[in-house]
Each structure stands twice: as structure tokens, then as C-alpha cells.
N, CA, C and O atoms as a DFTB+ gen file, in Angstrom:
496 C
 N C O
     1  1       0.814      -1.153       0.019
     2  2      -0.031       0.019      -0.040
     3  2       0.878       1.135       0.020
     4  3       1.184       1.610       1.113
     5  1       1.354       1.613      -1.102
     6  2       2.283       2.796      -1.139
     7  2       1.709       4.131      -1.052
     8  3       0.628       4.403      -1.574
     9  1       2.453       5.015      -0.364
    10  2       2.195       6.437      -0.478
    11  2       3.296       6.982      -1.217
    12  3       4.454       6.863      -0.816
    13  1       2.972       7.610      -2.342
    14  2       4.036       8.294      -3.217
    15  2       3.969       9.799      -2.943
    16  3       3.019      10.366      -2.403
    17  1       5.107      10.384      -3.386
    18  2       5.202      11.909      -3.252
    19  2       5.627      12.413      -4.578
    20  3       6.381      11.754      -5.293
    21  1       5.143      13.598      -4.926
    22  2       5.568      14.266      -6.202
    23  2       5.069      15.610      -6.068
    24  3       4.277      15.962      -5.194
    25  1       5.619      16.441      -7.075
    26  2       5.145      17.826      -7.110
    27  2       3.880      17.977      -8.006
    28  3       3.665      17.208      -8.942
    29  1       3.095      18.954      -7.691
    30  2       1.792      19.076      -8.333
    31  2       1.856      19.049      -9.868
    32  3       0.992      18.486     -10.541
    33  1       2.980      19.718     -10.421
    34  2       3.082      19.867     -11.794
    35  2       3.794      18.672     -12.493
    36  3       3.941      18.658     -13.715
    37  1       4.225      17.683     -11.696
    38  2       4.753      16.473     -12.414
    39  2       3.459      15.794     -13.029
    40  3       2.357      15.760     -12.480
    41  1       3.780      15.268     -14.244
    42  2       2.719      14.592     -14.968
    43  2       2.257      13.416     -14.320
    44  3       3.046      12.724     -13.676
    45  1       0.919      13.088     -14.439
    46  2       0.272      11.914     -13.916
    47  2       0.952      10.701     -14.511
    48  3       1.205      10.672     -15.716
    49  1       1.263       9.669     -13.680
    50  2       1.902       8.473     -14.072
    51  2       0.927       7.345     -13.739
    52  3       0.087       7.441     -12.844
    53  1       1.093       6.237     -14.537
    54  2       0.336       5.053     -14.056
    55  2       0.686       4.588     -12.742
    56  3       1.886       4.500     -12.481
    57  1      -0.139       4.286     -11.899
    58  2       0.081       3.852     -10.546
    59  2       0.174       4.953      -9.568
    60  3       0.549       4.723      -8.418
    61  1      -0.155       6.168      -9.977
    62  2      -0.293       7.268      -9.016
    63  2      -1.448       7.150      -8.061
    64  3      -1.426       7.698      -6.959
    65  1      -2.524       6.384      -8.522
    66  2      -3.839       6.293      -7.613
    67  2      -4.317       7.713      -7.488
    68  3      -4.150       8.583      -8.343
    69  1      -4.960       7.862      -6.275
    70  2      -5.515       9.146      -5.991
    71  2      -4.425      10.231      -5.828
    72  3      -3.527      10.008      -5.015
    73  1      -4.425      11.309      -6.484
    74  2      -3.407      12.370      -6.371
    75  2      -4.072      13.487      -5.481
    76  3      -5.059      14.122      -5.852
    77  1      -3.454      13.664      -4.299
    78  2      -3.945      14.551      -3.373
    79  2      -2.936      15.776      -3.150
    80  3      -1.781      15.610      -2.757
    81  1      -3.489      17.001      -3.438
    82  2      -2.598      18.178      -3.237
    83  2      -2.681      18.487      -1.723
    84  3      -3.763      18.651      -1.159
    85  1      -1.504      18.557      -1.101
    86  2      -1.369      18.809       0.360
    87  2      -0.684      20.156       0.592
    88  3       0.174      20.258       1.469
    89  1      -1.022      21.135      -0.129
    90  2      -0.432      22.500       0.121
    91  2      -1.431      23.378       0.707
    92  3      -2.627      23.217       0.461
    93  1      -0.984      24.336       1.500
    94  2      -1.845      25.366       2.130
    95  2      -2.540      26.141       1.061
    96  3      -3.742      26.399       1.126
    97  1      -1.761      26.512       0.068
    98  2      -2.329      27.365      -0.978
    99  2      -2.436      26.667      -2.337
   100  3      -1.562      25.883      -2.706
   101  1      -3.444      26.938      -3.031
   102  2      -3.717      26.369      -4.405
   103  2      -2.726      27.046      -5.393
   104  3      -2.500      28.248      -5.255
   105  1      -2.165      26.386      -6.314
   106  2      -1.297      27.104      -7.247
   107  2      -2.058      28.255      -7.959
   108  3      -3.192      28.078      -8.404
   109  1      -1.370      29.501      -8.059
   110  2      -2.012      30.669      -8.569
   111  2      -2.173      30.535     -10.059
   112  3      -1.421      29.847     -10.750
   113  1      -3.208      31.238     -10.527
   114  2      -3.568      31.362     -11.949
   115  2      -3.568      30.037     -12.757
   116  3      -3.264      30.013     -13.950
   117  1      -3.925      28.928     -12.044
   118  2      -4.110      27.618     -12.738
   119  2      -5.585      27.437     -12.946
   120  3      -6.342      27.340     -11.980
   121  1      -5.993      27.393     -14.138
   122  2      -7.379      27.134     -14.506
   123  2      -7.848      25.707     -13.805
   124  3      -7.031      24.789     -13.735
   125  1      -8.973      25.578     -13.373
   126  2      -9.506      24.322     -12.771
   127  2      -9.335      23.170     -13.779
   128  3      -9.141      22.026     -13.366
   129  1      -9.397      23.429     -14.995
   130  2      -9.333      22.342     -16.021
   131  2      -7.855      21.788     -16.115
   132  3      -7.628      20.687     -16.616
   133  1      -6.876      22.592     -15.618
   134  2      -5.543      22.093     -15.634
   135  2      -5.014      21.494     -14.402
   136  3      -3.847      21.108     -14.343
   137  1      -5.870      21.398     -13.371
   138  2      -5.432      20.866     -12.145
   139  2      -4.995      19.452     -12.411
   140  3      -5.581      18.757     -13.241
   141  1      -3.905      18.994     -11.666
   142  2      -3.347      17.734     -11.895
   143  2      -3.622      16.747     -10.713
   144  3      -3.040      15.666     -10.625
   145  1      -4.550      17.192      -9.809
   146  2      -4.846      16.494      -8.601
   147  2      -6.319      16.196      -8.719
   148  3      -7.097      16.809      -9.451
   149  1      -6.657      15.074      -7.831
   150  2      -8.135      14.698      -7.664
   151  2      -8.761      15.310      -6.507
   152  3      -9.983      15.455      -6.466
   153  1      -7.913      15.718      -5.460
   154  2      -8.494      16.275      -4.317
   155  2      -7.429      17.284      -3.717
   156  3      -6.227      17.138      -3.939
   157  1      -7.890      18.220      -3.017
   158  2      -7.048      19.179      -2.267
   159  2      -7.427      19.170      -0.850
   160  3      -8.605      19.291      -0.515
   161  1      -6.396      19.019       0.065
   162  2      -6.613      19.032       1.534
   163  2      -5.609      20.096       2.080
   164  3      -4.488      19.747       2.452
   165  1      -6.002      21.339       2.124
   166  2      -5.101      22.338       2.535
   167  2      -4.650      22.259       3.987
   168  3      -3.566      22.732       4.327
   169  1      -5.468      21.668       4.839
   170  2      -5.207      21.413       6.188
   171  2      -3.931      20.536       6.498
   172  3      -3.327      20.582       7.569
   173  1      -3.608      19.756       5.462
   174  2      -2.433      18.918       5.620
   175  2      -1.099      19.626       5.187
   176  3      -0.020      19.036       5.244
   177  1      -1.220      20.831       4.782
   178  2      -0.019      21.649       4.460
   179  2       0.381      22.391       5.648
   180  3      -0.327      22.426       6.655
   181  1       1.516      22.993       5.549
   182  2       1.959      23.849       6.711
   183  2       1.001      25.090       6.906
   184  3       0.467      25.675       5.964
   185  1       0.857      25.401       8.153
   186  2      -0.124      26.501       8.474
   187  2       0.486      27.791       7.723
   188  3       1.615      27.853       7.236
   189  1      -0.481      28.798       7.729
   190  2      -0.070      30.124       7.061
   191  2       1.211      30.639       7.791
   192  3       2.215      31.004       7.180
   193  1       1.090      30.636       9.152
   194  2       2.224      31.180       9.873
   195  2       3.593      30.369       9.612
   196  3       4.653      30.982       9.486
   197  1       3.529      29.047       9.542
   198  2       4.733      28.232       9.303
   199  2       5.186      28.558       7.955
   200  3       6.376      28.813       7.770
   201  1       4.264      28.576       6.907
   202  2       4.593      28.834       5.516
   203  2       5.364      30.155       5.404
   204  3       6.408      30.217       4.755
   205  1       4.805      31.284       6.087
   206  2       5.477      32.502       6.076
   207  2       6.854      32.495       6.638
   208  3       7.749      33.183       6.148
   209  1       7.038      31.657       7.747
   210  2       8.287      31.634       8.486
   211  2       9.324      30.799       7.606
   212  3      10.519      31.090       7.671
   213  1       8.903      29.823       6.831
   214  2       9.868      29.055       6.122
   215  2      10.427      29.934       4.875
   216  3      11.541      29.765       4.379
   217  1       9.548      30.829       4.479
   218  2       9.894      31.632       3.357
   219  2      10.466      33.016       3.727
   220  3      10.645      33.889       2.877
   221  1      10.748      33.177       5.059
   222  2      11.369      34.409       5.630
   223  2      10.507      35.635       5.529
   224  3      11.074      36.707       5.319
   225  1       9.154      35.598       5.659
   226  2       8.258      36.622       5.583
   227  2       8.197      37.449       6.833
   228  3       7.735      38.589       6.872
   229  1       8.706      36.783       7.868
   230  2       8.729      37.457       9.227
   231  2      10.071      37.552       9.816
   232  3      10.208      37.600      11.038
   233  1      11.130      37.584       8.959
   234  2      12.517      37.629       9.485
   235  2      13.239      36.581       8.647
   236  3      12.765      36.111       7.613
   237  1      14.385      36.257       9.151
   238  2      15.178      35.250       8.378
   239  2      14.430      33.881       8.328
   240  3      13.750      33.506       9.283
   241  1      14.583      33.109       7.134
   242  2      13.841      31.933       7.061
   243  2      14.224      30.915       8.212
   244  3      15.381      30.831       8.624
   245  1      13.327      30.251       8.639
   246  2      13.611      29.150       9.620
   247  2      14.342      27.976       9.100
   248  3      14.334      27.742       7.892
   249  1      15.011      27.180       9.987
   250  2      15.863      26.034       9.532
   251  2      14.897      24.920       9.237
   252  3      13.716      24.961       9.583
   253  1      15.454      23.916       8.578
   254  2      14.616      22.720       8.247
   255  2      14.350      22.012       9.492
   256  3      13.250      21.464       9.566
   257  1      15.157      21.914      10.503
   258  2      14.870      21.264      11.784
   259  2      13.744      21.919      12.563
   260  3      12.915      21.244      13.174
   261  1      13.724      23.320      12.530
   262  2      12.594      23.987      13.165
   263  2      11.248      23.789      12.361
   264  3      10.151      23.645      12.901
   265  1      11.463      23.800      11.072
   266  2      10.185      23.602      10.247
   267  2       9.670      22.197      10.538
   268  3       8.473      22.016      10.760
   269  1      10.527      21.231      10.540
   270  2      10.162      19.794      10.730
   271  2       9.330      19.700      12.088
   272  3       8.202      19.207      12.106
   273  1       9.948      20.196      13.202
   274  2       9.380      20.181      14.423
   275  2       7.933      20.782      14.477
   276  3       6.939      20.226      14.943
   277  1       8.006      21.983      13.930
   278  2       6.673      22.784      13.954
   279  2       5.537      22.122      13.189
   280  3       4.385      22.046      13.615
   281  1       6.015      21.590      11.878
   282  2       4.972      20.922      11.027
   283  2       4.429      19.614      11.725
   284  3       3.232      19.326      11.701
   285  1       5.398      18.832      12.355
   286  2       4.853      17.707      12.992
   287  2       4.005      17.971      14.118
   288  3       3.101      17.189      14.410
   289  1       4.251      19.104      14.826
   290  2       3.368      19.555      15.964
   291  2       1.993      19.932      15.377
   292  3       0.954      19.582      15.936
   293  1       2.009      20.667      14.217
   294  2       0.704      20.999      13.704
   295  2      -0.070      19.795      13.247
   296  3      -1.296      19.775      13.358
   297  1       0.575      18.836      12.761
   298  2      -0.142      17.597      12.224
   299  2      -0.675      16.724      13.284
   300  3      -1.469      15.843      12.952
   301  1      -0.309      16.870      14.620
   302  2      -0.857      16.198      15.630
   303  2      -2.331      16.665      15.739
   304  3      -3.175      15.835      16.076
   305  1      -2.670      17.866      15.491
   306  2      -4.081      18.386      15.505
   307  2      -4.818      17.866      14.328
   308  3      -6.047      17.925      14.313
   309  1      -4.099      17.325      13.271
   310  2      -4.806      16.955      12.043
   311  2      -4.982      15.350      12.055
   312  3      -5.360      14.782      11.030
   313  1      -4.725      14.695      13.134
   314  2      -4.800      13.284      13.226
   315  2      -5.963      12.651      12.644
   316  3      -5.814      11.587      12.043
   317  1      -7.155      13.208      12.757
   318  2      -8.320      12.641      12.068
   319  2      -8.222      12.651      10.543
   320  3      -8.678      11.712       9.890
   321  1      -7.648      13.673       9.986
   322  2      -7.424      13.701       8.465
   323  2      -6.330      12.736       8.119
   324  3      -6.381      12.168       7.028
   325  1      -5.405      12.514       8.902
   326  2      -4.331      11.528       8.632
   327  2      -4.900      10.142       8.670
   328  3      -4.551       9.312       7.831
   329  1      -5.713       9.879       9.556
   330  2      -6.461       8.509       9.691
   331  2      -7.266       8.339       8.483
   332  3      -7.247       7.258       7.894
   333  1      -8.050       9.426       8.022
   334  2      -8.886       9.205       6.852
   335  2      -7.980       8.983       5.557
   336  3      -8.385       8.245       4.659
   337  1      -6.832       9.588       5.478
   338  2      -5.952       9.369       4.407
   339  2      -5.367       7.970       4.401
   340  3      -5.177       7.373       3.341
   341  1      -5.061       7.407       5.674
   342  2      -4.629       6.061       5.748
   343  2      -5.666       5.113       5.313
   344  3      -5.355       4.095       4.694
   345  1      -6.902       5.404       5.612
   346  2      -7.995       4.613       5.205
   347  2      -8.165       4.574       3.746
   348  3      -8.537       3.534       3.202
   349  1      -7.906       5.690       3.050
   350  2      -7.842       5.817       1.567
   351  2      -6.842       4.942       0.953
   352  3      -7.075       4.242      -0.032
   353  1      -5.617       5.011       1.623
   354  2      -4.488       4.169       1.123
   355  2      -4.781       2.701       1.188
   356  3      -4.445       1.936       0.283
   357  1      -5.445       2.296       2.329
   358  2      -5.935       0.926       2.408
   359  2      -6.948       0.533       1.388
   360  3      -6.925      -0.584       0.872
   361  1      -7.772       1.372       1.114
   362  2      -8.927       1.127       0.256
   363  2      -8.528       1.094      -1.305
   364  3      -8.948       0.246      -2.092
   365  1      -7.627       2.178      -1.641
   366  2      -7.299       2.395      -3.004
   367  2      -6.004       1.675      -3.413
   368  3      -5.807       1.300      -4.568
   369  1      -5.170       1.508      -2.451
   370  2      -3.902       0.880      -2.713
   371  2      -2.702       1.824      -2.916
   372  3      -1.593       1.531      -2.471
   373  1      -2.941       2.959      -3.594
   374  2      -1.897       4.016      -3.749
   375  2      -2.485       5.365      -3.745
   376  3      -3.505       5.623      -4.383
   377  1      -1.825       6.264      -3.002
   378  2      -2.133       7.671      -2.869
   379  2      -0.927       8.510      -3.074
   380  3       0.081       8.263      -2.411
   381  1      -0.942       9.483      -3.937
   382  2       0.342      10.324      -4.233
   383  2      -0.019      11.678      -3.649
   384  3      -1.010      12.324      -3.991
   385  1       0.870      12.051      -2.742
   386  2       0.799      13.299      -2.145
   387  2       1.591      14.243      -2.897
   388  3       2.772      14.020      -3.165
   389  1       0.879      15.465      -3.304
   390  2       1.401      16.424      -4.210
   391  2       1.733      17.747      -3.354
   392  3       0.986      18.115      -2.448
   393  1       2.850      18.403      -3.691
   394  2       3.214      19.683      -3.129
   395  2       3.560      20.561      -4.206
   396  3       3.415      20.205      -5.376
   397  1       4.030      21.739      -3.871
   398  2       4.289      22.826      -4.883
   399  2       5.540      22.459      -5.696
   400  3       6.339      21.592      -5.341
   401  1       5.647      23.212      -6.852
   402  2       6.829      22.872      -7.687
   403  2       8.043      23.504      -7.175
   404  3       9.123      23.231      -7.700
   405  1       7.955      24.434      -6.067
   406  2       9.208      24.901      -5.539
   407  2       9.946      23.904      -4.632
   408  3      11.137      24.069      -4.371
   409  1       9.274      22.925      -4.179
   410  2       9.764      21.832      -3.336
   411  2      10.529      20.790      -4.256
   412  3       9.969      19.746      -4.591
   413  1      11.768      21.083      -4.641
   414  2      12.451      20.178      -5.546
   415  2      13.033      19.075      -4.763
   416  3      13.101      17.962      -5.285
   417  1      13.475      19.277      -3.520
   418  2      14.191      18.242      -2.777
   419  2      13.033      17.646      -1.854
   420  3      12.601      18.256      -0.876
   421  1      12.610      16.495      -2.230
   422  2      11.491      15.975      -1.362
   423  2      11.888      15.577       0.034
   424  3      11.014      15.381       0.880
   425  1      13.209      15.444       0.322
   426  2      13.726      15.116       1.630
   427  2      13.494      16.342       2.504
   428  3      13.510      16.240       3.731
   429  1      13.275      17.514       1.878
   430  2      13.024      18.738       2.754
   431  2      11.796      19.420       2.411
   432  3      11.695      20.625       2.181
   433  1      10.764      18.462       2.392
   434  2       9.470      18.977       2.058
   435  2       8.438      18.303       2.993
   436  3       8.568      17.123       3.319
   437  1       7.410      19.074       3.420
   438  2       6.329      18.474       4.263
   439  2       5.720      17.201       3.801
   440  3       5.367      16.314       4.578
   441  1       5.600      17.134       2.405
   442  2       4.929      15.889       1.866
   443  2       5.713      14.573       2.272
   444  3       5.099      13.512       2.389
   445  1       6.978      14.651       2.470
   446  2       7.676      13.499       2.969
   447  2       7.386      13.254       4.407
   448  3       7.171      12.109       4.804
   449  1       7.370      14.248       5.178
   450  2       7.017      14.080       6.537
   451  2       5.620      13.615       6.703
   452  3       5.401      12.740       7.541
   453  1       4.681      14.088       6.018
   454  2       3.359      13.608       5.918
   455  2       3.183      12.149       5.540
   456  3       2.344      11.431       6.084
   457  1       3.992      11.750       4.606
   458  2       3.993      10.298       4.084
   459  2       4.392       9.467       5.218
   460  3       3.785       8.409       5.383
   461  1       5.308       9.791       6.006
   462  2       5.718       9.040       7.105
   463  2       4.582       8.928       8.235
   464  3       4.434       7.916       8.921
   465  1       3.883       9.959       8.336
   466  2       2.697       9.952       9.350
   467  2       1.638       9.008       8.802
   468  3       1.092       8.205       9.558
   469  1       1.325       9.079       7.486
   470  2       0.371       8.281       6.921
   471  2       0.770       6.860       6.903
   472  3      -0.067       6.005       7.193
   473  1       1.961       6.540       6.591
   474  2       2.397       5.139       6.624
   475  2       2.412       4.451       7.999
   476  3       2.236       3.239       8.116
   477  1       2.641       5.316       9.079
   478  2       2.497       4.851      10.434
   479  2       1.022       4.579      10.665
   480  3       0.697       3.554      11.264
   481  1       0.163       5.387      10.253
   482  2      -1.250       5.237      10.494
   483  2      -1.864       4.002       9.727
   484  3      -2.813       3.377      10.201
   485  1      -1.289       3.687       8.539
   486  2      -1.607       2.545       7.727
   487  2      -1.238       1.271       8.459
   488  3      -1.985       0.293       8.439
   489  1      -0.065       1.286       9.116
   490  2       0.471       0.141       9.859
   491  2      -0.212      -0.199      11.108
   492  3      -0.136      -1.327      11.596
   493  1      -0.921       0.821      11.669
   494  2      -1.589       0.556      12.975
   495  2      -2.828      -0.384      12.616
   496  3      -3.582      -0.778      13.505
């Protein structure tokens, strides 16, 4: 039961299953007809405040370790959504978590942290 991660503008591939956009903000100026995802769950993306802090809108950008800790803390409040997502993975077989095109390094992206949370929920 895989959970895959990709950027929202990556082309759909066989085996992607349900493509879920997990960004706080929807990509700008993208017509609905050009959306590459099946669903959007903004609450699984970083909060507005965390998003602003990672991009340095309130001072110097925060470190990856601070981002990671704060994002995981935010996701504790989203446990019901994570459980729903785990149920989808069990039912559908594959779910692909999509993030913005700016997140080129998936090792430093919330979608990878979220994948770990979902995989733990699936295993329970």
C-alpha cells in the first residue's frame, strides 16, 4: 500500500492512484481544467504562519529542523485527517501526495513528513 510523493506539476503516471494536493495554497492562476490532482486538502499543508516563516516573511527563514518540528506538531491536530488518508490508502492501494513545484528536494518537504505519518497510520 504505497504512499507516493511528487510535485503538483509532475505529469500523472500510471500507478499514482489518488493524487492529493497537500499545500496550504492552491497554485495561482491555474485554471481548474488544468489541475493535476483529484482532491485538495489544505489542512495537511503547513499553516499560514509556518509557511510565512519558512519563506522568511517574518524575518530570516527558519531552519529545516525547526520547520520539521513545527510541522509535525501541527499535524498532531490533524490526526483525524491523517487517519482518513490512511483509510484511503488501504482502500485504494496507492495515494500520491502532491506539493508545490518549488519543493524540488522531497527530503526537505512536508509531503515526505506527511508520508511518514500516513504510513505509520496505515501500519496500525
